[in-house]
C-alpha positions as a Python dict, from the first residue, in 0.01 Angstrom:
ca = {
    (1, 'M'): (0, 0, 0),
    (2, 'S'): (224, 295, -73),
    (3, 'S'): (472, 286, -353),
    (4, 'R'): (844, 343, -320),
    (5, 'R'): (815, 696, -461),
    (6, 'E'): (549, 794, -209),
    (7, 'R'): (757, 662, 82),
    (8, 'K'): (1064, 847, -46),
    (9, 'K'): (860, 1167, -81),
    (10, 'K'): (729, 1132, 277),
    (11, 'K'): (1081, 1079, 409),
    (12, 'L'): (1209, 1386, 224),
    (13, 'I'): (928, 1593, 378),
    (14, 'L'): (1022, 1457, 723),
    (15, 'I'): (1387, 1548, 659),
    (16, 'F'): (1277, 1903, 576),
    (17, 'I'): (1070, 1922, 897),
    (18, 'S'): (1369, 1788, 1092),
    (19, 'C'): (1584, 2066, 946),
    (20, 'I'): (1331, 2320, 1074),
    (21, 'V'): (1337, 2154, 1420),
    (22, 'F'): (1719, 2169, 1410),
    (23, 'G'): (1694, 2543, 1339),
    (24, 'I'): (1453, 2592, 1631),
    (25, 'G'): (1693, 2405, 1858),
    (26, 'Y'): (1980, 2623, 1738),
    (27, 'Y'): (1771, 2933, 1809),
    (28, 'F'): (1693, 2814, 2162),
    (29, 'L'): (2054, 2723, 2229),
    (30, 'N'): (2228, 3032, 2097),
    (31, 'E'): (1970, 3309, 2120),
    (32, 'V'): (1711, 3244, 2391),
    (33, 'S'): (1959, 3103, 2641),
    (34, 'T'): (2170, 3422, 2627),
    (35, 'W'): (1883, 3652, 2732),
    (36, 'F'): (1907, 3798, 3078),
    (37, 'E'): (1580, 3670, 3225),
    (38, 'V'): (1414, 3373, 3059),
    (39, 'P'): (1077, 3240, 3184),
    (40, 'L'): (1188, 2881, 3254),
    (41, 'G'): (1556, 2944, 3316),
    (42, 'V'): (1867, 2936, 3103),
    (43, 'T'): (1950, 2572, 3178),
    (44, 'F'): (1612, 2455, 3050),
    (45, 'H'): (1661, 2633, 2719),
    (46, 'V'): (2015, 2502, 2677),
    (47, 'I'): (1901, 2143, 2738),
    (48, 'L'): (1596, 2189, 2513),
    (49, 'G'): (1804, 2334, 2229),
    (50, 'C'): (2068, 2063, 2251),
    (51, 'S'): (1805, 1790, 2262),
    (52, 'L'): (1617, 1922, 1961),
    (53, 'M'): (1939, 1957, 1762),
    (54, 'A'): (2064, 1610, 1858),
    (55, 'I'): (1738, 1426, 1787),
    (56, 'S'): (1675, 1595, 1455),
    (57, 'G'): (2040, 1558, 1349),
    (58, 'I'): (2039, 1186, 1423),
    (59, 'Y'): (1711, 1141, 1235),
    (60, 'I'): (1840, 1334, 934),
    (61, 'G'): (2162, 1133, 921),
    (62, 'Y'): (1989, 798, 961),
    (63, 'T'): (1721, 873, 702),
    (64, 'I'): (1968, 1002, 442),
    (65, 'K'): (2183, 694, 496),
    (66, 'Q'): (1880, 470, 458),
    (67, 'L'): (1755, 647, 144),
    (68, 'Y'): (2077, 692, -53),
    (69, 'F'): (2348, 467, 87),
    (70, 'T'): (2186, 126, 121),
    (71, 'K'): (2371, -191, 37),
    (72, 'R'): (2175, -416, -191),
    (73, 'R'): (2198, -789, -128),
    (74, 'K'): (2314, -991, -423),
    (75, 'R'): (2070, -1253, -535),
    (76, 'T'): (2212, -1598, -516),
    (77, 'K'): (2077, -1902, -688),
    (78, 'R'): (1964, -2156, -435),
    (79, 'I'): (2092, -2505, -489),
    (80, 'Y'): (1911, -2796, -330),
    (81, 'L'): (2079, -3131, -288),
    (82, 'D'): (1888, -3428, -422),
    (83, 'E'): (1820, -3708, -180),
    (84, 'N'): (1845, -3958, -466),
    (85, 'S'): (2193, -3870, -578),
    (86, 'N'): (2406, -4124, -757),
    (87, 'D'): (2636, -4253, -485),
    (88, 'K'): (2917, -4486, -592),
    (89, 'S'): (2952, -4624, -241),
    (90, 'E'): (2643, -4845, -271),
}
């Protein structure tokens, strides 16, 4: 079973990889799609760039929120009612 530090380290590595994917998407969107003749067409590269940027951006935002901005639940003491309580109505 992995420890909390190892999981956090893995998620930080995945955030770094997602940043690289975001950069590749930006390159496809702004550079490759402006070339005159592109092998698969301009529309394909625009959609590919936008998709890569959107998916990696959502993953980065969600993971950062999950790592650093989590709400901790307060522990509450559980109180159990006794079945043999002292009732004055008897």
